[in-house]
Backbone as a printed PyTorch tensor [residue, N CA C, xyz], in Angstrom:
tensor([[[ -1.2430,   5.2810, -21.6620],
         [ -0.6250,   4.2650, -20.8600],
         [ -0.4870,   5.3800, -19.3930]],

        [[ -0.2030,   5.9220, -19.2910],
         [  0.1450,   6.9480, -18.0640],
         [ -1.6660,   7.2500, -17.7250]],

        [[ -2.7000,   7.4480, -18.7460],
         [ -4.2050,   7.4380, -18.0300],
         [ -4.7780,   6.2840, -17.8550]],

        [[ -4.1470,   4.9420, -18.2910],
         [ -4.9730,   3.8340, -17.7450],
         [ -3.8210,   3.8380, -15.6750]],

        [[ -3.0180,   3.7690, -16.2530],
         [ -2.1260,   3.5810, -14.6920],
         [ -2.6050,   4.5350, -13.7440]],

        [[ -2.9270,   5.4470, -13.5270],
         [ -3.6300,   6.7000, -13.0450],
         [ -5.1430,   6.0040, -12.2940]],

        [[ -5.8490,   5.7490, -13.3720],
         [ -7.1400,   4.9450, -13.4750],
         [ -6.9830,   3.7470, -12.4650]],

        [[ -6.2330,   2.5050, -13.1650],
         [ -6.2870,   1.5810, -12.3790],
         [ -6.1490,   1.8050, -10.8740]],

        [[ -5.2540,   2.8170, -10.4930],
         [ -4.7020,   3.4810,  -9.0420],
         [ -6.0010,   3.6490,  -8.2730]],

        [[ -6.7620,   4.4220,  -9.0440],
         [ -7.7660,   5.5540,  -8.3220],
         [ -8.9630,   4.5290,  -7.7930]],

        [[ -9.0820,   3.1390,  -8.6010],
         [-10.0780,   2.0250,  -8.7330],
         [ -9.2800,   1.6710,  -7.1600]],

        [[ -8.5000,   0.9190,  -7.5110],
         [ -7.8530,   0.4160,  -6.0160],
         [ -8.0980,   1.5650,  -4.5650]],

        [[ -7.8410,   2.4740,  -4.7510],
         [ -7.9650,   3.4990,  -3.8980],
         [ -9.3060,   3.9040,  -3.4090]],

        [[-10.2120,   3.7590,  -4.5240],
         [-11.4380,   4.1130,  -4.2130],
         [-11.9980,   2.7570,  -3.3830]],

        [[-11.8370,   1.9700,  -3.6840],
         [-12.4640,   0.3650,  -2.5560],
         [-12.0320,   1.1300,  -0.8480]],

        [[-10.9530,   1.5710,  -0.7770],
         [-10.8670,   2.2460,   0.4570],
         [-11.2180,   3.2170,   1.1800]],

        [[-11.8080,   4.1820,   0.1520],
         [-12.4950,   5.0440,   0.2110],
         [-14.0040,   4.7420,   0.7570]],

        [[-14.7570,   3.7630,  -0.1890],
         [-16.3350,   3.1920,   0.3460],
         [-15.9390,   2.4760,   1.4050]],

        [[-14.8780,   2.1440,   2.2160],
         [-15.0550,   1.1260,   3.3440],
         [-14.7470,   1.7530,   4.2260]],

        [[-14.1670,   3.0950,   4.1580],
         [-13.7140,   4.0680,   5.4710],
         [-14.2120,   5.4740,   5.1200]],

        [[-15.0600,   5.6620,   5.1470],
         [-15.4200,   6.7100,   4.5320],
         [-15.5540,   8.1960,   5.8920]],

        [[-15.5490,   7.6820,   7.1710],
         [-15.8740,   8.1490,   8.2730],
         [-14.3520,   8.7700,   8.4770]],

        [[-13.2060,   8.4910,   7.3220],
         [-12.0280,   9.2720,   7.4470],
         [-12.1860,  10.3280,   6.9380]],

        [[-13.1390,  10.8220,   6.2100],
         [-13.3950,  12.2270,   5.6230],
         [-14.2440,  13.4030,   7.0270]],

        [[-14.5390,  12.5380,   8.0580],
         [-15.0250,  13.6840,   9.0350],
         [-13.9300,  14.0170,   9.7610]],

        [[-12.5400,  13.1100,   9.6640],
         [-11.5910,  13.8870,  10.8710],
         [-10.3500,  14.3320,  10.1040]],

        [[-10.9990,  14.8370,   8.7590],
         [-10.0570,  15.6550,   7.9450],
         [ -9.5900,  17.2280,   8.3390]],

        [[ -8.9390,  17.8180,   8.4060],
         [ -8.5710,  19.1380,   8.8020],
         [ -9.2520,  20.1320,   7.8710]],

        [[ -9.6160,  21.0130,   8.1750],
         [-10.0750,  21.9630,   7.3620],
         [ -8.8120,  23.4630,   6.9170]],

        [[ -9.1950,  24.1900,   5.8290],
         [ -8.2320,  24.7970,   4.9590],
         [ -7.4540,  25.2440,   6.4530]],

        [[ -8.1230,  26.2370,   7.2460],
         [ -6.8930,  26.8320,   8.0520],
         [ -6.4390,  26.0310,   8.8400]],

        [[ -6.1440,  24.6260,   9.1370],
         [ -5.7390,  23.9920,   9.9480],
         [ -4.3100,  23.3920,   9.0370]],

        [[ -3.1380,  23.5810,   9.9810],
         [ -2.1580,  23.2210,   9.2260],
         [ -2.0920,  21.1850,   9.0510]],

        [[ -1.9510,  20.5630,   8.0040],
         [ -1.3270,  19.4500,   8.0540],
         [ -0.3030,  18.6950,   8.7060]],

        [[ -0.4890,  17.8140,   9.6690],
         [  0.8710,  17.4420,   9.9530],
         [  1.5590,  16.8610,   9.3230]],

        [[  2.9940,  16.1790,   9.2140],
         [  3.7950,  15.5690,   8.4490],
         [  4.7780,  15.1200,   8.7930]],

        [[  4.9230,  13.9760,   8.4660],
         [  6.0060,  13.2710,   9.1400],
         [  7.4130,  13.6190,   8.3140]],

        [[  8.2950,  13.6630,   8.9560],
         [  9.8500,  14.1640,   8.8330],
         [ 10.0970,  12.9250,   7.5990]],

        [[ 11.0790,  14.1990,   6.6990],
         [ 11.5930,  13.4870,   5.4020],
         [ 12.1310,  12.2660,   5.5420]],

        [[ 13.0490,  11.7720,   6.2650],
         [ 13.8010,  10.3300,   6.4560],
         [ 12.6680,   9.1950,   6.7920]],

        [[ 11.6970,   9.9850,   7.5380],
         [ 10.6150,   8.4320,   7.9130],
         [  9.9940,   7.8710,   6.8060]],

        [[  9.9070,   8.2230,   5.6180],
         [  9.2090,   7.3420,   4.3640],
         [ 10.1180,   6.5990,   4.2340]],

        [[ 11.7150,   6.3360,   4.4980],
         [ 12.3100,   5.1250,   4.1940],
         [ 12.2120,   4.2390,   5.4940]],

        [[ 12.1640,   5.0510,   6.5590],
         [ 12.0060,   4.1510,   8.0900],
         [ 10.9290,   2.7990,   7.7190]],

        [[  9.6510,   3.6840,   6.9930],
         [  9.0070,   3.2440,   7.3070],
         [  8.5080,   2.0900,   6.3600]],

        [[  9.2910,   2.6530,   5.0880],
         [  9.1650,   1.1970,   4.0680],
         [ 10.2050,   0.2730,   4.4940]],

        [[ 11.2420,   0.8840,   5.2100],
         [ 11.7450,  -0.7660,   5.8460],
         [ 11.2420,  -1.4700,   7.0850]],

        [[ 11.1300,  -1.0340,   7.6750],
         [ 10.1030,  -1.3110,   8.7360],
         [  8.8020,  -2.1950,   8.1540]],

        [[  8.0560,  -1.9890,   7.4570],
         [  7.1000,  -2.9930,   6.6670],
         [  7.7940,  -3.5200,   5.7410]],

        [[  8.8710,  -3.8700,   4.9670],
         [  9.3420,  -4.5380,   4.5380],
         [  9.6430,  -5.7660,   5.7100]],

        [[ 10.4380,  -5.2550,   6.7180],
         [ 11.2510,  -6.3850,   7.4370],
         [  9.5650,  -7.1440,   8.1850]],

        [[  8.6390,  -5.9270,   8.6750],
         [  7.6540,  -7.0350,   9.1440],
         [  7.0950,  -8.0820,   8.2570]],

        [[  6.7700,  -7.4000,   6.9050],
         [  6.4210,  -9.1520,   5.6270],
         [  7.1530,  -9.7410,   5.5950]],

        [[  8.6070,  -9.5790,   5.7720],
         [  9.7010, -10.8880,   5.8730],
         [  9.6060, -11.5160,   6.8400]],

        [[  9.2180, -10.8460,   8.3470],
         [  9.5890, -11.8270,   9.5840],
         [  8.1250, -12.6410,   9.5710]],

        [[  6.6500, -12.1610,   8.9570],
         [  5.6010, -12.6190,   9.0560],
         [  5.6620, -14.2390,   8.1380]],

        [[  6.2410, -14.5000,   6.7490],
         [  6.3060, -14.6430,   5.7170],
         [  7.0530, -16.0350,   5.7840]],

        [[  8.7770, -15.3710,   6.3800],
         [  9.7460, -16.2270,   6.2680],
         [  9.8260, -17.4960,   6.7000]],

        [[ 10.1070, -18.6570,   6.2560],
         [ 10.0710, -19.7760,   7.1940],
         [  8.9030, -20.6910,   7.0320]],

        [[  7.8840, -20.0850,   6.3490],
         [  6.4880, -20.9860,   6.4640],
         [  6.7780, -21.9040,   4.7740]],

        [[  5.9930, -22.8120,   5.4710],
         [  6.2330, -24.4620,   4.5920],
         [  5.3700, -23.6330,   3.2900]],

        [[  5.5040, -24.8970,   2.5610],
         [  4.3070, -24.6420,   1.1350],
         [  3.2720, -25.0260,   1.7590]],

        [[  2.9700, -25.6650,   2.5390],
         [  1.5000, -25.7760,   3.0910],
         [  1.0340, -24.8370,   3.7140]],

        [[  1.9400, -24.0010,   4.5850],
         [  1.3420, -22.3950,   5.0390],
         [  0.9920, -21.5100,   4.2680]],

        [[  1.7540, -21.4720,   3.3210],
         [  1.9690, -20.5100,   2.0340],
         [ -0.0090, -20.4700,   0.8830]],

        [[  0.0640, -21.6860,   1.3080],
         [ -1.2430, -22.3660,   0.3170],
         [ -2.2740, -22.3060,   0.8580]],

        [[ -2.5180, -22.1970,   2.4810],
         [ -3.3040, -22.6810,   3.4380],
         [ -5.1440, -21.4110,   2.9500]],

        [[ -6.0940, -21.7980,   2.7020],
         [ -6.8070, -20.5520,   2.9450],
         [ -7.8490, -21.2070,   3.8420]],

        [[ -7.9800, -20.2380,   5.0360],
         [ -9.2390, -20.6520,   6.1270],
         [-10.5200, -21.0450,   5.1970]],

        [[-10.9330, -20.6330,   4.5280],
         [-12.0890, -20.6020,   3.6230],
         [-12.1130, -20.6710,   2.4270]],

        [[-13.0960, -20.8420,   1.5200],
         [-12.7820, -20.8860,  -0.2150],
         [-12.7850, -19.3560,  -0.5790]],

        [[-13.3240, -18.5750,   0.0180],
         [-13.3470, -16.8980,  -0.4400],
         [-12.0560, -16.2990,   0.1260]],

        [[-11.3600, -16.7550,   0.8480],
         [-10.3000, -15.8410,   1.5760],
         [ -8.9880, -16.2950,   0.6580]],

        [[ -8.0820, -15.7960,   0.1890],
         [ -6.4520, -15.3870,   0.1430],
         [ -5.6170, -16.2730,   0.8860]],

        [[ -5.1220, -17.4880,  -0.2540],
         [ -4.0040, -17.5580,   0.5150],
         [ -2.5220, -16.3850,   1.2170]],

        [[ -2.2860, -17.0360,   2.0580],
         [ -0.9960, -16.0130,   2.1880],
         [  0.2160, -15.8420,   1.3990]],

        [[  0.4480, -16.7690,  -0.4960],
         [  1.1340, -16.9100,  -0.8590],
         [  0.6090, -15.4190,  -1.5950]],

        [[ -0.9470, -15.5240,  -1.8650],
         [ -1.8090, -14.8180,  -2.5570],
         [ -1.8290, -13.3080,  -2.1560]],

        [[ -1.9660, -13.4660,  -1.1210],
         [ -1.8790, -11.7430,  -0.3280],
         [ -0.6450, -11.2850,  -0.4470]],

        [[  0.5210, -11.9030,  -0.9290],
         [  1.8090, -11.2640,  -0.9210],
         [  1.6210, -11.0040,  -2.5470]],

        [[  1.6670, -11.8180,  -2.9510],
         [  1.4800, -11.3750,  -4.4220],
         [  0.5850, -10.0620,  -4.7850]],

        [[ -0.9000,  -9.9030,  -3.9830],
         [ -1.5380,  -8.6880,  -4.1970],
         [ -0.6030,  -7.5350,  -3.8820]],

        [[  0.0600,  -7.4020,  -2.5650],
         [  0.7850,  -6.8110,  -2.2610],
         [  1.6650,  -6.1670,  -3.3280]],

        [[  2.4660,  -7.2710,  -3.9480],
         [  3.4300,  -6.8840,  -5.3970],
         [  2.4290,  -5.8090,  -5.9250]],

        [[  1.2120,  -6.1790,  -6.2040],
         [  0.6830,  -5.6500,  -7.6800],
         [  0.3500,  -4.4940,  -7.2590]],

        [[ -0.1630,  -4.1370,  -5.8680],
         [ -0.6890,  -2.9180,  -5.7310],
         [  0.7410,  -2.0090,  -5.6710]],

        [[  1.7960,  -2.5820,  -5.5970],
         [  3.3620,  -1.2470,  -5.0000],
         [  3.5640,  -1.4980,  -6.5070]],

        [[  3.1370,  -2.3840,  -6.9600],
         [  3.8250,  -2.0380,  -8.8950],
         [  3.2860,  -0.8690,  -9.2530]],

        [[  1.5020,  -1.2670,  -9.3180],
         [  0.6710,  -0.1690,  -9.8150],
         [  1.3790,   1.5490,  -9.5130]],

        [[  1.2010,   1.3570,  -7.8270],
         [  1.5830,   2.2490,  -7.3880],
         [  2.6100,   3.3800,  -8.0150]],

        [[  3.9140,   2.3230,  -7.9780],
         [  4.9510,   2.9750,  -8.0120],
         [  4.8280,   3.3390,  -9.5510]],

        [[  4.3340,   2.9740, -10.7620],
         [  4.2250,   3.3400, -11.9930],
         [  3.3080,   4.6400, -11.7230]],

        [[  2.6970,   4.6500, -11.2860],
         [  2.1730,   6.3430, -11.0910],
         [  2.4860,   7.5120, -10.4430]],

        [[  3.8920,   6.7820,  -9.6950],
         [  4.4020,   7.8190,  -9.2980],
         [  5.5830,   7.9220, -10.1580]],

        [[  5.8890,   7.5280, -11.2110],
         [  6.2630,   7.4350, -12.2420],
         [  6.1350,   8.3350, -13.4070]],

        [[  5.1050,   8.1040, -13.4690],
         [  4.1600,   9.0280, -14.4830],
         [  4.2780,  10.0960, -13.7350]],

        [[  3.9880,  10.4940, -12.8740],
         [  3.4480,  11.9990, -12.0140],
         [  4.7400,  12.7350, -12.4570]],

        [[  5.8410,  12.1990, -11.9720],
         [  7.0660,  12.4730, -11.9030],
         [  7.4390,  13.2750, -12.8640]],

        [[  7.2890,  12.8370, -14.2770],
         [  8.0600,  13.4650, -15.7150],
         [  6.3610,  14.8920, -15.7120]],

        [[  5.7360,  15.2040, -15.2150],
         [  4.5490,  16.1630, -15.2380],
         [  4.9590,  17.4150, -14.6410]],

        [[  4.4330,  18.2820, -14.2920],
         [  4.9750,  19.5520, -13.7570],
         [  4.4150,  19.1230, -12.3640]],

        [[  5.3400,  19.6930, -11.1550],
         [  4.4250,  20.2100,  -9.7600],
         [  3.8930,  21.0080, -10.0370]],

        [[  2.8410,  20.5100,  -9.1610],
         [  1.5270,  21.3980,  -8.7010],
         [  1.5560,  22.1850,  -7.6840]],

        [[  2.5410,  22.7650,  -6.8560],
         [  2.4950,  23.1360,  -5.2700],
         [  1.5410,  23.8530,  -5.0710]],

        [[  1.0640,  24.2560,  -6.2650],
         [ -0.3540,  25.5260,  -5.7560],
         [ -1.4960,  24.5700,  -5.1970]],

        [[ -1.4250,  23.6360,  -5.3300],
         [ -2.5790,  22.6400,  -5.0810],
         [ -2.5980,  22.0490,  -3.2630]],

        [[ -1.5830,  22.1070,  -2.8690],
         [ -0.6410,  22.1860,  -1.4800],
         [ -1.7880,  22.2400,  -0.6360]],

        [[ -2.2120,  23.4310,  -0.6200],
         [ -3.3880,  23.8760,   0.2630],
         [ -4.5160,  23.1080,   0.4560]],

        [[ -4.9010,  21.9170,  -0.8510],
         [ -6.0430,  21.6560,  -1.3030],
         [ -5.9340,  20.2070,  -0.1820]],

        [[ -4.4230,  19.5150,   0.3940],
         [ -4.2570,  18.5080,   0.7500],
         [ -4.7310,  18.6670,   2.4800]],

        [[ -5.7770,  17.6680,   2.7100],
         [ -6.4570,  18.0430,   3.9560],
         [ -5.9540,  17.4670,   5.1760]],

        [[ -5.3680,  15.8970,   4.4140],
         [ -5.1610,  15.1910,   5.4130],
         [ -4.0630,  14.5800,   5.8700]],

        [[ -3.8270,  14.3770,   6.5780],
         [ -2.3040,  14.5000,   7.1470],
         [ -1.6650,  13.2330,   7.1850]],

        [[ -0.7430,  12.8980,   7.3100],
         [  0.1910,  11.9090,   7.1710],
         [ -0.2400,  10.6990,   8.3710]],

        [[ -0.4340,  10.9340,   9.3460],
         [ -1.2030,   9.8260,  10.4230],
         [ -2.0650,   9.6780,   9.7640]],

        [[ -3.0790,  10.3830,   9.3020],
         [ -4.5740,   9.8170,   8.9370],
         [ -4.5330,   9.0920,   7.8330]],

        [[ -3.6450,   9.5940,   7.0630],
         [ -3.2500,   8.2160,   5.4650],
         [ -3.2780,   6.9110,   6.2290]],

        [[ -2.1360,   6.8530,   7.4300],
         [ -1.4400,   5.6480,   7.4060],
         [ -2.7490,   4.9500,   8.8630]],

        [[ -3.4880,   5.8270,   9.2160],
         [ -4.4260,   5.5920,   9.9940],
         [ -5.4720,   4.2550,   9.6740]],

        [[ -6.2850,   5.0290,   8.3630],
         [ -7.0940,   4.2860,   7.8070],
         [ -6.5680,   3.2000,   6.6900]],

        [[ -5.4770,   3.2420,   6.0390],
         [ -5.2140,   2.2120,   5.4430],
         [ -4.6210,   1.1060,   6.2440]],

        [[ -4.0550,   1.3020,   7.2700],
         [ -4.0070,   0.0050,   8.2610],
         [ -4.8540,  -0.4010,   9.1460]],

        [[ -6.1420,   0.4750,   9.0670],
         [ -7.2050,  -0.2810,  10.0090],
         [ -7.5760,  -1.2330,   9.5080]],

        [[ -8.1110,  -2.5550,  10.4350],
         [ -8.4550,  -3.6990,   9.7110],
         [ -9.9810,  -4.1130,  10.3240]],

        [[-10.5120,  -3.0690,  10.8710],
         [-11.8690,  -3.1080,  11.8550],
         [-12.9300,  -3.3920,  10.4570]],

        [[-12.4660,  -2.3440,   9.5530],
         [-13.0830,  -2.9070,   8.3200],
         [-12.8210,  -3.5670,   7.4430]],

        [[-13.2440,  -4.6230,   6.4820],
         [-12.6520,  -5.1840,   5.4340],
         [-13.1930,  -4.7810,   4.6600]],

        [[-12.0420,  -4.5950,   3.2470],
         [-12.3550,  -4.0680,   1.8620],
         [-12.0330,  -5.0890,   0.5760]],

        [[-12.8990,  -5.3060,  -0.0830],
         [-12.5500,  -6.3130,  -0.9900],
         [-12.4060,  -5.1950,  -2.2250]],

        [[-10.8280,  -6.1200,  -2.6350],
         [-10.0710,  -5.3470,  -3.7900],
         [-10.8520,  -5.6600,  -4.7540]],

        [[-10.5340,  -4.7520,  -5.7550],
         [-11.0690,  -4.4450,  -7.3310],
         [-10.4670,  -5.9110,  -8.1820]],

        [[-11.1690,  -5.8600,  -9.3480],
         [-10.7270,  -7.6760,  -9.5670],
         [ -9.1020,  -6.9120, -10.6170]],

        [[ -8.4790,  -5.9570, -10.7870],
         [ -7.3730,  -5.4850, -11.5200],
         [ -6.2020,  -5.9030, -10.4190]],

        [[ -6.6770,  -5.9250,  -8.8420],
         [ -5.4070,  -6.3250,  -7.8290],
         [ -5.8230,  -8.0380,  -7.5710]],

        [[ -6.7470,  -8.3900,  -8.2880],
         [ -6.7970,  -9.9500,  -7.2530],
         [ -5.4960, -10.5710,  -7.8090]],

        [[ -4.7620, -11.5870,  -6.8490],
         [ -3.8350, -12.3680,  -7.2690],
         [ -4.3320, -13.7160,  -7.9670]],

        [[ -3.1440, -13.7820,  -8.6560],
         [ -3.6640, -15.2990,  -9.7590],
         [ -2.6690, -16.2870,  -9.3860]],

        [[ -2.4700, -16.5360,  -7.9620],
         [ -1.6820, -17.8320,  -7.4760],
         [ -0.2970, -18.2840,  -8.2470]],

        [[  0.3780, -16.9540,  -8.0940],
         [  1.6080, -16.9870,  -9.0360],
         [  2.7270, -17.5500,  -8.3490]],

        [[  2.7070, -17.5210,  -6.9610],
         [  3.3920, -17.9880,  -6.0920],
         [  3.4160, -19.1040,  -5.5350]],

        [[  4.1870, -20.2850,  -4.7550],
         [  3.8080, -21.4060,  -4.2740],
         [  4.7320, -21.2650,  -2.9920]],

        [[  5.9890, -20.7250,  -3.1290],
         [  6.6400, -20.5130,  -1.5300],
         [  6.7430, -19.6610,  -0.9930]],

        [[  7.0440, -19.5410,  -0.0500],
         [  7.6490, -18.1130,   0.8460],
         [  8.5300, -18.0290,   0.0700]],

        [[  9.9840, -18.4000,  -0.0430],
         [ 11.4000, -17.7980,  -1.0670],
         [ 10.9310, -16.8980,  -2.2320]],

        [[  9.9390, -17.8610,  -2.7600],
         [  9.4880, -17.3470,  -4.2290],
         [  8.4530, -16.1910,  -4.0710]],

        [[  7.9340, -15.5850,  -2.8060],
         [  6.9960, -14.7440,  -3.1160],
         [  7.7390, -13.6740,  -2.4420]],

        [[  8.4050, -13.7950,  -1.7770],
         [  9.7750, -13.1770,  -0.9510],
         [ 10.6580, -12.2120,  -1.8260]],

        [[ 11.1220, -13.1710,  -2.8450],
         [ 12.0340, -12.6090,  -3.6500],
         [ 11.4030, -11.5870,  -4.2900]],

        [[ 10.7870, -11.5650,  -5.4050],
         [  9.6510, -10.9210,  -5.9010],
         [  9.4010,  -9.6120,  -4.9430]],

        [[  8.7780,  -9.6070,  -4.0770],
         [  8.5400,  -8.5450,  -3.0390],
         [  9.6200,  -8.0890,  -2.9040]],

        [[ 10.6010,  -8.4280,  -2.4750],
         [ 12.0450,  -7.6180,  -2.1590],
         [ 12.5280,  -7.3650,  -3.2460]],

        [[ 12.7540,  -7.9090,  -4.3610],
         [ 12.9720,  -6.9470,  -5.4790],
         [ 12.6160,  -6.0130,  -6.2270]],

        [[ 11.1500,  -6.2010,  -5.8840],
         [ 10.2660,  -5.2950,  -6.1760],
         [ 10.2960,  -3.8900,  -5.5330]],

        [[ 10.4850,  -3.6830,  -4.1120],
         [ 10.7760,  -3.1460,  -3.1120],
         [ 11.5110,  -2.2170,  -3.2380]],

        [[ 13.1110,  -2.9150,  -3.4320],
         [ 14.4110,  -2.1800,  -3.2690],
         [ 14.3030,  -1.0400,  -4.6260]],

        [[ 13.5990,  -1.4630,  -5.5990],
         [ 13.5960,  -1.1070,  -7.0180],
         [ 12.5400,   0.3410,  -6.4460]],

        [[ 11.5330,  -0.0030,  -5.8550],
         [ 10.8120,   1.2170,  -5.2230],
         [ 11.8340,   2.4890,  -4.6740]],

        [[ 12.2630,   2.1810,  -3.4510],
         [ 12.8370,   2.6100,  -2.7060],
         [ 14.2690,   3.1150,  -3.2000]],

        [[ 15.2740,   2.6770,  -4.6080],
         [ 15.9950,   3.0650,  -5.3410],
         [ 15.8510,   4.2570,  -6.0960]],

        [[ 14.0890,   4.2030,  -6.8830],
         [ 13.7320,   5.3670,  -7.7920],
         [ 13.6650,   6.5720,  -6.6400]],

        [[ 13.0030,   5.9480,  -5.2810],
         [ 12.6790,   7.4590,  -4.8940],
         [ 13.3920,   7.8370,  -4.3310]],

        [[ 14.8210,   7.5990,  -3.7910],
         [ 15.8860,   7.8820,  -3.3570],
         [ 16.9540,   8.6410,  -4.2720]],

        [[ 16.5120,   8.0230,  -5.8280],
         [ 17.0270,   8.9420,  -7.1390],
         [ 16.4480,  10.1920,  -7.3750]],

        [[ 15.3010,   9.9590,  -7.1980],
         [ 14.4100,  11.2190,  -8.0080],
         [ 14.9920,  12.3550,  -7.0060]],

        [[ 14.8810,  13.3030,  -7.5260],
         [ 15.1470,  14.6190,  -7.2590],
         [ 14.0720,  15.9350,  -7.0630]],

        [[ 12.7700,  15.4450,  -7.0980],
         [ 11.4190,  16.0880,  -6.5240],
         [ 11.8030,  16.3510,  -5.6010]],

        [[ 10.2750,  17.1920,  -5.3660],
         [  9.9380,  17.5480,  -3.9800],
         [  8.8790,  16.5780,  -4.3970]],

        [[  8.5880,  15.6020,  -3.3200],
         [  7.3260,  14.7700,  -3.5270],
         [  5.8300,  15.8040,  -2.8550]],

        [[  6.2950,  16.6190,  -2.2620],
         [  5.0110,  17.4380,  -1.8080],
         [  4.5020,  18.3140,  -2.3270]],

        [[  4.9150,  18.7420,  -3.4870],
         [  4.6810,  19.5360,  -4.4220],
         [  4.1160,  18.3980,  -5.8000]],

        [[  3.5360,  17.3700,  -5.5720],
         [  2.9460,  16.5120,  -6.2350],
         [  1.9750,  16.0530,  -6.4280]],

        [[  0.4680,  16.6300,  -6.0590],
         [ -0.2210,  16.2970,  -5.9580],
         [ -1.5460,  15.1180,  -6.6020]],

        [[ -2.1580,  14.6160,  -6.2780],
         [ -2.7300,  13.6180,  -7.0820],
         [ -4.5000,  13.6390,  -6.4740]],

        [[ -5.2760,  13.6420,  -6.9120],
         [ -6.6910,  13.6400,  -6.9810],
         [ -7.3640,  12.0940,  -6.9280]],

        [[ -7.4290,  11.6530,  -5.5650],
         [ -8.0440,  10.5160,  -5.3140],
         [ -9.2910,  10.4130,  -5.0970]],

        [[-10.0070,   9.2640,  -4.8640],
         [-11.8640,   9.4900,  -4.4390],
         [-12.2580,  10.2050,  -2.7880]],

        [[-10.9560,   9.6600,  -2.1830],
         [-11.1890,  10.3550,  -0.6600],
         [-10.7170,  11.9320,  -0.8780]],

        [[-10.0520,  12.5820,  -1.9620],
         [ -9.2980,  13.8880,  -1.8030],
         [ -8.0220,  13.8430,  -2.0950]],

        [[ -7.3770,  14.9640,  -2.5480],
         [ -6.2380,  14.8750,  -2.8020],
         [ -5.0730,  15.0290,  -1.6060]],

        [[ -4.1270,  13.7470,  -2.0640],
         [ -2.7950,  13.6840,  -1.5570],
         [ -1.6850,  14.3050,  -2.0650]],

        [[ -0.6160,  14.3500,  -1.4640],
         [  0.6830,  14.2560,  -2.1770],
         [  1.2590,  12.9710,  -2.2960]],

        [[  2.4030,  12.9550,  -3.3610],
         [  3.0280,  12.0000,  -3.6170],
         [  3.8570,  11.4070,  -2.0670]],

        [[  4.5040,  11.8400,  -1.4510],
         [  4.8100,  11.3970,   0.1500],
         [  4.1150,  10.8770,   0.5870]],

        [[  2.6200,  11.1970,   0.8210],
         [  1.2950,  10.6070,   1.1130],
         [  1.2040,   8.9810,   0.4220]],

        [[  1.3480,   9.2750,  -0.9140],
         [  1.1240,   7.7640,  -1.8810],
         [  2.0320,   6.6730,  -1.3790]],

        [[  3.3980,   7.2350,  -0.9830],
         [  4.0740,   6.1410,  -0.8140],
         [  3.6780,   5.4600,   0.7120]],

        [[  3.3180,   6.3450,   1.4240],
         [  2.9740,   6.0730,   2.6060],
         [  2.0550,   5.0990,   2.6280]],

        [[  1.2300,   5.6920,   1.6950],
         [ -0.1770,   4.5820,   1.6080],
         [  0.2980,   2.9670,   0.9910]],

        [[  1.2130,   3.1760,   0.2470],
         [  1.8910,   1.9620,  -0.8210],
         [  2.2320,   1.0880,   0.9540]],

        [[  3.2360,   1.8320,   1.4160],
         [  3.6030,   0.8510,   2.6560],
         [  2.5580,   0.5440,   3.7750]],

        [[  1.8800,   1.8530,   3.9410],
         [  0.7190,   1.4060,   4.8960],
         [  0.0080,  -0.0980,   4.2860]],

        [[ -0.3950,  -0.1460,   3.3310],
         [ -0.9800,  -1.0430,   2.2010],
         [ -0.3470,  -2.4020,   2.9200]],

        [[  0.8680,  -2.4530,   3.0170],
         [  1.4740,  -3.5050,   2.9180],
         [  1.5620,  -4.0720,   4.4560]],

        [[  1.8060,  -3.1140,   5.5290],
         [  1.3840,  -3.3800,   6.9600],
         [  0.0460,  -3.6170,   7.2820]],

        [[ -0.7740,  -3.6230,   6.1210],
         [ -2.3560,  -3.6810,   7.0330],
         [ -2.3910,  -5.6160,   6.2860]],

        [[ -1.7300,  -5.6950,   5.2100],
         [ -1.9290,  -7.2340,   4.6930],
         [ -1.1770,  -7.9310,   5.6680]],

        [[ -0.1110,  -7.9060,   6.1340],
         [  1.2010,  -8.0590,   7.1790],
         [ -0.0650,  -8.8970,   8.6070]],

        [[ -0.7520,  -7.7370,   8.9290],
         [ -1.7790,  -8.1170,  10.0220],
         [ -2.6510,  -9.3650,   9.4250]],

        [[ -3.0780,  -9.0670,   8.2190],
         [ -3.8680, -10.0000,   7.4620],
         [ -3.0470, -11.6800,   8.1200]],

        [[ -2.0150, -11.3260,   7.3900],
         [ -1.2090, -12.6440,   7.1140],
         [ -1.0760, -13.1890,   9.0840]],

        [[ -0.4550, -12.2810,   9.9570],
         [ -0.5770, -12.6150,  11.2940],
         [ -2.1830, -13.5480,  11.7350]],

        [[ -2.9030, -12.6020,  11.3040],
         [ -4.4360, -13.3200,  11.8580],
         [ -4.6820, -14.8200,  11.2470]],

        [[ -4.4560, -14.9530,   9.5510],
         [ -4.3080, -16.4790,   9.2010],
         [ -3.9200, -17.4430,   9.8810]],

        [[ -2.5460, -16.7480,  10.5200],
         [ -1.4210, -17.8920,  11.1360],
         [ -2.1530, -18.5120,  12.1220]],

        [[ -2.9520, -17.7750,  12.6430],
         [ -3.6690, -18.5380,  13.8350],
         [ -5.4820, -18.5830,  13.6690]],

        [[ -5.3330, -19.0610,  12.6270],
         [ -6.6190, -19.4250,  11.9090],
         [ -6.3380, -20.9980,  12.6320]],

        [[ -8.2330, -21.6450,  12.8580],
         [ -8.3230, -22.7630,  12.9110],
         [ -8.0310, -24.0330,  12.0610]],

        [[ -6.8710, -24.9570,  11.6990],
         [ -6.7270, -25.8660,  10.6850],
         [ -5.2630, -25.0680,  10.2060]],

        [[ -4.9910, -24.1070,  10.4050],
         [ -3.2890, -23.6810,  10.0680],
         [ -2.3380, -24.4300,  10.4270]],

        [[ -1.7360, -24.8130,   9.2850],
         [ -1.1030, -26.1790,   9.2800],
         [  0.2280, -26.0750,  10.7750]],

        [[  0.5930, -26.5810,  10.7820],
         [  1.7190, -26.7950,  11.6820],
         [  2.8680, -26.3520,  11.5970]],

        [[  3.1290, -27.4400,  10.2750],
         [  4.2140, -27.2250,   9.2910],
         [  3.9370, -27.3790,   8.1910]]])
């Protein structure tokens, strides 16, 4: 199961790698320090992205939640479902990782700063098609239903991270764009939510978006 979870998450992250190859040219050399955000920032950012999604979706009508600007686009309900699928998969990957031995000896191989991780995941100038494993299945119909599912899972994620006593900087995972630590994986998770919150705001400005 752990192998399957890791594979699925790698497939997901590889889609961002293929659409953001330029980020590799900005990574630091082995002689340069990797910039890190403060320890508490990760929980602040998780809260910020949670509130951002809530504000973007809360109060939308069923018609607004199901609106699609074109047949190839996701609805807002489907975007929230995709966010939930991804966050759940990354949480499962972290849970599996934390039962393994830490690998602090690999920290020197982490070349991307926290800011670079957030930069490329939140950049919507390059659109990326997700892999089939992360495609939504039209599970939600209302804003309340979608937000309840998101908030319940996000609460579980935050509780899990606060309860763990591991040093997330000592758990390194190889992704298609390079090695990152578990802390950066959480930043990626929250940044992915911010990315799609931007997408929701863009959709709300689309021609034909229902007024109510």
